[in-house]
C-alpha positions in Angstrom: 25.6 34.6 51.7 28.9 32.8 52.4 29.3 31.9 48.7 28.7 35.5 47.7 31.3 36.8 50.2 33.8 34.2 49.0 33.2 35.2 45.4 33.8 38.8 46.3 37.0 37.9 48.1 38.3 35.9 45.1 37.7 39.0 42.9 39.6 41.3 45.3 42.6 39.1 45.8 44.4 39.9 42.5 44.2 43.6 43.3 45.4 43.1 46.8 48.4 41.1 45.5 49.2 43.9 43.0 49.2 46.5 45.8 51.4 44.3 48.0 53.9 43.9 45.2 54.0 47.7 44.7 54.6 48.4 48.4 57.2 45.7 48.6 59.0 47.2 45.6 59.2 50.6 47.3 60.3 49.2 50.7 62.9 46.9 49.3 64.5 49.7 47.3 65.1 51.5 50.7 65.9 48.6 53.1 67.0 45.8 50.9 69.0 47.3 48.0 70.2 43.9 46.7 66.7 42.4 46.4 66.0 44.2 43.1 69.0 42.6 41.6 67.7 39.2 42.6 64.5 39.8 40.7 66.3 41.1 37.7 68.6 38.0 37.8 65.5 35.7 38.0 63.9 37.3 34.9 67.1 37.2 33.0 67.4 33.4 33.5 63.8 32.9 32.3 63.6 35.4 29.4 60.1 34.4 28.2 58.7 34.8 31.7 60.4 38.1 32.2 59.2 39.3 28.8 55.6 38.4 29.5 55.4 39.8 33.0 57.6 42.8 32.3 55.5 43.7 29.2 52.3 43.5 31.2 53.6 45.2 34.4 56.4 47.7 33.5 58.8 48.2 36.3 58.6 44.7 37.9 61.9 43.5 36.5 63.8 46.8 36.4 66.1 47.4 39.5 65.9 51.1 39.2 62.1 51.4 38.9 60.5 53.2 41.9 57.2 51.3 41.5 55.3 48.7 39.5 52.9 50.2 37.0 49.5 48.5 37.2 48.3 46.3 34.3 45.2 46.8 32.2 41.8 46.0 33.8 38.9 44.5 31.8 35.6 43.0 32.7 32.7 41.0 31.3 29.1 40.2 32.4 27.1 37.5 30.7 23.7 35.9 30.7 23.1 32.6 28.9 20.0 30.5 28.3 21.1 26.8 27.9 18.5 24.3 26.5 19.9 20.9 27.3 18.9 17.3 26.8 19.6 14.8 29.6 20.2 11.1 29.7 22.0 8.7 32.2 21.9 5.6 34.3 22.5 4.4 37.8 24.7 1.3 38.1 25.7 -1.0 40.9 29.3 -1.8 40.2 29.2 -5.0 42.3 26.1 -6.6 40.8 26.0 -5.0 37.4 22.4 -3.8 38.0 21.7 -0.7 35.9 18.6 1.5 35.7 17.8 4.4 33.4 17.3 7.8 35.1 14.7 8.8 32.5 12.9 5.6 31.7 13.0 3.8 35.1 13.3 6.7 37.6 11.2 9.2 35.8 13.7 12.0 35.4 13.0 14.8 32.9 14.9 14.3 29.7 15.4 18.1 29.0 15.9 21.3 31.0 16.5 25.0 30.6 19.3 26.5 32.6 19.9 30.2 33.1 23.6 30.8 33.5 25.2 34.1 34.7 28.9 34.9 34.7 31.0 37.9 36.0 34.6 38.1 35.0 37.4 40.5 36.0 40.6 40.4 33.8 43.9 41.9 35.0 46.5 41.7 32.3 46.5 38.0 31.1 44.8 36.6 34.2 41.0 36.5 34.6 38.9 35.5 37.6 35.3 34.3 37.0 32.2 33.7 39.1 29.4 31.5 37.7 25.8 30.7 38.9 23.7 28.2 37.0 20.0 28.5 37.9 17.9 25.4 36.9 14.6 26.7 35.5 13.6 23.0 35.1 15.3 20.7 37.5 16.7 17.3 36.8 14.3 15.6 39.1 11.9 12.7 38.6 9.1 11.0 40.5 11.6 8.5 42.0 14.9 10.3 42.0 16.8 13.6 42.4 20.0 14.7 40.7 21.6 17.9 42.0 24.7 19.3 40.3 26.3 22.4 42.1 25.1 25.8 40.8 28.0 27.9 42.0 31.6 27.8 40.8 34.6 30.0 40.4 37.2 29.9 37.8 40.4 31.4 36.4 41.8 31.9 32.9 45.4 32.5 32.0 45.9 33.8 28.4 49.2 32.5 27.1 48.6 34.4 23.9 46.7 37.7 24.3 46.3 40.0 21.3 43.4 42.3 20.4 42.0 39.7 18.0 43.1 36.4 19.3 43.4 34.8 22.8 44.5 31.3 23.7 45.2 29.9 27.2 44.5 27.5 30.0 41.7 27.6 32.6 40.6 26.0 35.9 37.2 25.7 37.6 36.2 24.8 41.1 32.6 24.0 42.3 31.6 25.2 45.8 29.3 22.3 46.6 29.2 18.6 46.2 27.0 16.9 43.6 24.2 14.8 45.1 21.9 12.0 44.0 19.1 10.1 45.6 16.6 7.6 44.3 14.0 5.0 45.5 12.3 2.2 43.6 11.4 -1.4 44.0 14.3 -2.4 41.8 17.1 -0.6 43.7 15.4 0.0 47.1 16.7 3.3 48.4 19.9 4.9 47.3 21.6 8.2 48.3 25.1 9.6 47.9 27.3 12.6 47.1 30.6 13.0 45.3 33.6 15.2 45.9 33.5 18.9 44.8 34.4 18.9 41.1 37.6 20.5 39.9 38.5 20.9 36.2 41.2 22.2 34.0 41.1 23.0 30.3 42.0 25.0 27.2 40.2 28.0 25.6 40.6 30.0 22.4 38.8 33.2 21.2 38.9 35.0 17.9 37.4 38.5 17.4 37.6 38.9 13.6 37.2 42.3 11.9 37.6 46.1 12.4 36.8 47.2 16.0 34.9 50.2 14.5 32.4 48.0 12.8 30.5 44.7 13.5 32.9 41.8 14.1 32.7 38.1 14.2 33.4 36.2 17.4 34.4 32.6 17.6 35.1 30.8 20.9 35.9 27.2 21.9 36.4 25.7 25.3 37.2 22.3 26.6 37.8 21.0 30.1 38.6 17.7 31.9 38.4 16.6 35.5 41.3 17.0 37.9 39.7 15.2 40.8 38.7 11.6 40.8 35.3 10.7 42.2 33.4 13.5 40.4 34.0 13.5 36.7 33.1 16.5 34.5 34.4 16.5 30.9 33.0 19.2 28.6 33.3 20.6 25.0 31.7 23.9 24.0 31.8 26.1 20.8 30.1 29.4 20.1 29.7 31.9 17.2 28.5 35.4 17.5 28.6 39.1 16.6 30.4 41.9 18.4 29.1 45.5 18.4 31.5 48.3 17.4 34.0 49.1 20.1 33.4 52.3 22.1 34.6 54.0 25.2 31.7 52.4 27.0 32.6 48.8 25.9 31.1 46.3 23.5 28.1 44.0 23.4 28.3 40.4 22.2 25.4 38.2 21.0 26.2 34.5 20.4 24.8 31.1 19.9 26.5 27.8 20.5 26.5 24.1 21.4 27.8 22.2 24.5 28.2 18.6 25.4 29.0 17.4 28.9 29.8 14.0 30.5 29.2 13.9 34.3 29.6 11.0 36.7 30.1 10.5 40.4 29.2 7.9 43.0 29.8 6.1 46.3 30.7 2.4 46.4 29.0 0.4 45.0 26.7 2.9 43.2 27.7 5.2 40.4 25.6 7.6 38.3 26.6 8.5 34.8 24.9 11.3 32.8 25.3 13.2 29.5 24.0 16.7 28.9 24.0 18.3 25.5 22.2 21.2 23.8 22.3 24.6 22.3 22.6 28.0 24.1 22.1 31.7 23.4 24.0 34.3 25.4 24.4 38.1 25.7 27.5 39.7 27.1 28.8 43.1 27.9 32.5 43.7 27.8 34.5 46.6 29.0 
């Protein structure tokens, strides 16, 4: 329940910030008449920043504006089935001893993951909440590999047009990854890594007339920001968008993802690779 409340809070924060900026603009016009000129001076020194923010939120860089007009709100809900293969090993960095998670510890070599995502987009900034439910876990007869299921993320679209979007993103996992194993060769091992944090790039192309079926192409890549829990990932998808209506659009896609994950505690380190295809269905508004 704490995770759910935190996710709700992260979705509300951008709206609260917008309301605070609006109130501050009104109050400052009455009590601090010189403050608007400072904002106007700031945006004039950084024309690109002023052009982006001013275009998305009219009134923010205009000294005479009585209030800031709210930006455009968008949203997306997605369900994805990810069919992934799994391989990896556990290594003692001091002795060089290495055992296979699949061959030696009996881990499954494939799994199905049901991924759900909710996204709220305000102008160029998006906030995301993800939950990855493991329909078949990465567990074996002599070991257990647990990767966090909940994460939150944010996207900033540096280029945002009706057909093309390109930007940067960041993701944060709520829990720590954990690993435990027991065998005659390694005795008993158990450890956890830091909560993973990643940054990356993304690009999306919606090609075609919004009144008809359109092609959608998307690519994402991300790298670890935090040492101790590595997650590097590449993903690509191709799909079809339904005609755009007042009630939104529906997107059906297929794609491929490859991930490199590793974490450990001295002297042990576990390294894994996940790769496979996925199918997802999204509703956009």
